[in-house]
Structures are given as C-alpha cells and as structure tokens.
C-alpha positions as CSV (number, residue, x, y, z in Angstrom):
1,M,72.3,142.7,20.1
2,A,73.2,143.8,23.3
3,W,76.3,144.9,25.1
4,Q,76.7,144.2,28.6
5,V,79.7,146.5,30.6
6,D,80.9,146.2,33.9
7,E,84.5,147.4,35.3
8,S,87.3,145.7,37.4
9,Y,90.6,148.4,39.0
10,V,93.2,148.8,41.4
11,K,92.7,152.4,42.8
12,D,95.7,154.4,41.5
13,A,97.0,151.6,39.8
14,F,95.0,150.0,37.0
15,F,91.3,150.2,35.8
16,C,89.6,148.1,32.9
17,L,85.9,147.6,31.6
18,G,84.3,144.5,30.0
19,A,81.6,144.2,27.4
20,L,79.5,141.0,27.1
21,L,77.9,140.7,23.4
22,V,74.8,138.8,23.6
23,D,72.1,137.6,21.0
24,T,69.0,136.0,22.3
25,D,70.3,132.3,22.0
26,A,73.6,133.4,24.1
27,A,71.8,135.9,26.5
28,C,68.9,133.0,27.5
29,S,72.2,130.5,27.6
30,I,73.5,132.5,30.0
31,E,70.4,133.4,32.4
32,K,69.2,129.7,32.4
33,G,73.0,128.4,32.7
34,L,74.0,130.8,35.9
35,D,70.1,130.8,37.6
36,E,70.8,126.6,37.2
37,L,74.2,126.8,38.8
38,V,73.4,129.1,41.6
39,T,70.1,127.1,42.7
40,T,72.2,123.6,42.8
41,Y,74.7,125.1,45.3
42,A,71.4,127.1,47.3
43,S,70.3,123.7,47.8
44,Q,73.6,122.1,49.4
45,S,73.8,125.1,51.5
46,G,72.3,128.3,53.0
47,L,73.5,129.9,49.9
48,S,70.1,131.9,48.8
49,S,68.9,131.2,45.2
50,E,69.3,134.8,44.4
51,A,72.7,135.5,45.2
52,E,75.0,137.9,43.3
53,L,77.9,135.9,41.1
54,H,80.0,139.1,41.9
55,G,83.6,138.2,40.7
56,Y,85.2,139.7,43.9
57,E,83.3,138.4,46.7
58,L,83.2,134.4,44.8
59,F,86.8,134.4,44.4
60,H,87.8,135.8,48.2
61,G,84.7,134.0,49.7
62,K,82.8,137.5,50.7
63,G,79.5,138.4,50.9
64,D,76.6,135.1,50.5
65,W,79.8,133.3,49.0
66,A,81.0,133.0,52.7
67,K,78.6,130.3,53.1
68,L,80.6,128.0,50.7
69,A,84.1,126.1,51.6
70,M,86.7,127.4,49.4
71,R,86.7,124.3,47.0
72,Q,83.0,125.0,46.1
73,Q,83.2,128.7,45.5
74,I,86.2,127.9,43.2
75,N,84.4,125.3,41.5
76,V,81.3,127.9,41.0
77,Y,83.3,130.6,39.3
78,D,85.1,128.0,37.3
79,R,81.7,126.5,36.2
80,A,80.1,129.6,35.7
81,L,83.1,130.8,33.1
82,R,82.3,127.5,30.9
83,I,78.7,128.4,30.8
84,I,80.0,132.2,29.3
85,G,82.4,131.0,27.1
86,G,80.1,127.9,25.9
87,S,77.0,130.3,25.1
88,G,78.2,132.0,21.3
89,A,78.7,135.4,23.5
90,K,81.9,137.6,22.3
91,I,83.7,139.4,25.1
92,L,86.0,142.9,24.9
93,F,88.1,144.1,27.2
94,R,89.8,147.5,27.5
95,G,92.2,148.9,30.2
96,M,94.2,151.6,31.4
97,D,97.6,151.8,33.5
98,V,96.2,154.4,35.5
99,K,99.9,154.7,37.7
100,A,101.0,155.3,34.7
101,Q,98.3,158.4,34.2
102,I,99.0,159.9,37.5
103,A,102.8,159.7,37.1
104,R,102.3,162.0,33.6
105,Y,99.5,163.6,33.5
106,V,98.4,167.1,36.6
107,D,95.2,166.7,36.1
108,P,94.2,163.6,34.7
109,F,90.8,162.4,33.4
110,P,88.6,159.9,35.3
111,P,89.7,156.7,34.6
112,H,86.3,155.2,33.9
113,D,85.6,158.3,31.1
114,I,88.8,157.5,29.1
115,T,88.2,153.8,29.7
116,L,84.4,153.9,28.6
117,G,85.2,155.8,25.3
118,H,88.0,153.1,24.2
119,L,85.2,150.5,24.9
120,L,82.5,152.0,23.0
121,E,85.4,152.4,20.0
122,S,85.9,148.8,20.5
123,I,82.3,147.6,20.3
124,N,81.3,149.7,17.8
125,E,83.8,148.5,15.7
126,A,82.9,144.9,16.4
127,C,79.1,145.8,15.5
128,R,80.2,147.2,11.9
129,A,82.1,144.0,11.3
130,D,79.0,141.9,11.8
131,N,76.8,144.5,10.0
132,E,75.0,145.0,13.5
133,Y,73.7,147.7,15.9
134,A,74.3,147.9,19.8
135,V,72.7,148.9,22.8
136,V,74.7,149.1,25.5
137,V,73.6,148.0,29.4
138,A,76.0,149.0,32.2
139,D,76.4,148.2,36.0
140,E,75.2,151.1,38.1
141,V,77.6,153.8,39.0
142,H,77.9,156.9,40.7
143,A,78.6,159.3,37.7
144,Q,76.2,157.4,35.1
145,D,74.3,160.5,34.2
146,R,77.7,162.1,33.3
147,H,78.7,158.9,31.0
148,R,75.1,159.3,29.3
149,T,76.3,162.8,28.6
150,N,79.6,162.0,27.2
151,F,78.3,159.3,25.3
152,R,75.8,161.8,23.5
153,D,78.6,164.4,22.8
154,Y,80.8,161.0,21.3
155,R,77.6,160.6,19.0
156,R,77.9,164.5,18.1
157,T,81.2,165.0,17.9
158,G,83.1,162.0,18.2
159,T,85.1,160.2,20.9
160,P,88.6,161.8,22.2
161,G,91.8,160.5,20.9
162,Y,93.4,159.4,17.6
163,Q,90.6,156.4,17.0
164,S,88.1,159.2,17.2
165,S,84.5,157.8,16.3
166,T,81.0,158.7,16.5
167,L,80.0,155.4,17.3
168,P,77.1,155.1,14.4
169,N,76.7,151.3,15.2
170,V,76.0,152.1,19.2
171,I,72.0,153.5,19.1
172,D,70.0,155.1,21.7
173,T,71.9,155.7,25.2
174,I,73.5,153.9,27.8
175,H,71.6,151.7,29.8
176,F,72.3,151.6,33.6
177,G,70.7,148.6,35.7
178,P,71.9,147.1,39.3
179,S,73.8,143.8,38.6
180,A,72.2,142.2,41.7
181,H,69.1,141.5,39.4
182,S,71.1,140.6,36.0
183,R,72.5,137.5,35.4
184,L,74.1,139.2,32.2
185,L,75.6,142.0,34.0
186,Q,77.1,139.2,36.7
187,A,78.2,137.0,33.5
188,I,80.5,139.6,32.5
189,D,81.7,140.9,35.9
190,L,83.0,137.4,36.4
191,A,85.0,137.4,33.3
192,T,86.3,141.3,34.2
193,F,87.5,140.1,37.6
194,V,89.6,137.3,35.9
195,Y,91.3,139.2,33.3
196,R,92.0,142.4,35.7
197,R,94.1,139.6,38.3
198,R,95.8,138.4,35.4
199,C,97.0,141.9,34.1
200,T,98.2,142.9,37.8
201,V,98.3,139.9,40.4
202,R,101.5,137.3,39.6
203,E,100.0,134.2,41.3
204,T,102.5,133.0,43.8
205,N,100.1,130.2,45.0
206,P,100.8,127.5,42.3
207,K,97.1,126.0,43.1
208,A,95.7,129.6,42.6
209,R,97.3,130.1,39.0
210,F,96.6,126.9,37.8
211,A,92.7,127.7,39.0
212,L,92.6,131.0,37.6
213,D,94.4,129.5,34.3
214,R,92.0,127.3,33.8
215,M,89.0,129.9,34.4
216,W,90.5,131.7,31.7
217,G,90.9,129.1,29.6
218,H,86.8,128.8,29.6
219,I,86.9,132.2,28.0
220,E,90.0,133.0,26.1
221,A,88.1,131.7,22.8
222,A,85.3,133.9,23.2
223,V,87.4,137.4,23.6
224,R,87.9,139.0,20.7
225,V,89.8,142.5,22.4
226,Q,92.0,143.1,25.2
227,W,93.9,145.6,25.4
228,V,95.7,148.3,28.2
229,W,96.3,151.8,27.1
230,R,99.8,152.5,28.9
231,P,99.9,156.5,28.7
C-alpha cells in the first residue's frame, strides 16, 4: 500500500495534513480519471494537458486555471473529487490549532513536525487494522531531510506524545516528490484543501457554501480519520 501526503494551512492559525491510501486499482483509477479530466478541459481552452490540479489555484482561479471561467474551475474541482471518492482510496486528515499552540507555548515545535507525527500514527493504525504495510510518499517541502530524520527516530524510539508508536506498519523512509508530476499527490492536495477550508472558513456566499459542501460529499465516505489537536 502507498500513502500520498500533502499539506494545507493558514499561517500562524491552522495546519493540517492529508493522506491518501491507494492500492493498485485505486491508484490507476485516480491517475486515469484525473488525466482524462484535465485533457477534456485542455481541449476546450488554452489549458495545458499537463496542468497541475492544485487545490488553492483551482479553487481561486490562479496559475493555469486562470484560463478557465469560474464555473469551469468549480466543475473541474467537483469532478476531480468525485473521481477520488469513487476510486476506493481511503483518506486521513490530521490537523492542529496553531494559534492555540502559539498562545500556550513559548518555543513551540514546528506545526508540520507535530502534525506529521500524528498523521504517521494514524497511517500506522489504519495499516495495522487491515494487516497491511505502507510506504509514504509526500509532496516536496523545504525541511524534508529533517522529516526523514524524525521518521527514522520515531521508528527507533517512538513518536512523541501520549499515543507514542514505533510505526511498525510504516516501512522504508518518507519519499518526497514533486506534486506537479504526480496525480496522486494532486489528489490528496485537492482533498486536503477542501478539508482545511471547511475547518477555517465560514462561507458567507450561499453558492460557495453549496459548492464546497457538494465537493466534500464526494469524498466524505472515504474519510477514515479527521482529527484536530487543540493544545
């Protein structure tokens, strides 16, 4: 089994990571579906068939997605989540209230470090329950060497906190790659952006709220864990 991991955050306020568990069938279904989706819209506009499905850019009409009308952007996002939700993949979300952490601790640990530890615990537990083992693939970040070192230490001495685990069902190391070349990383980015927005934004526009609720509905049944740590 492979877990794809990506992040979404509001600086100094909220941070979360999402993980997408895929077997061969789910991975092929997502790759094929998202490739076909982008190709369909590329044939109707100046969009590149290699355009990255990035949650923030697609939702706000930035980057490559500025070439599409707002209605088309929402349709792409909606159809992408429908593909993900129907693939058989499983989704986990772990987050933290960064504002509360800053208020409570003088020298707090980086939110990414803490949340990644929590997410790895959830990944390990999901794999243990299914008698499976996982390899973790994550989007590239600046501190990826530190995350690999932390992961190695977790496997030796356990993750920090009251649910400490040596992650016996998570193997090898954390592999980092560019999301621009991975539809699977793009898939979890799309899902995590929607989850983070639901956690942090009160939609005042009824149309936006309806669209977001409909998107969430496509993946809700696939979500196995959604938990936010509030220090």
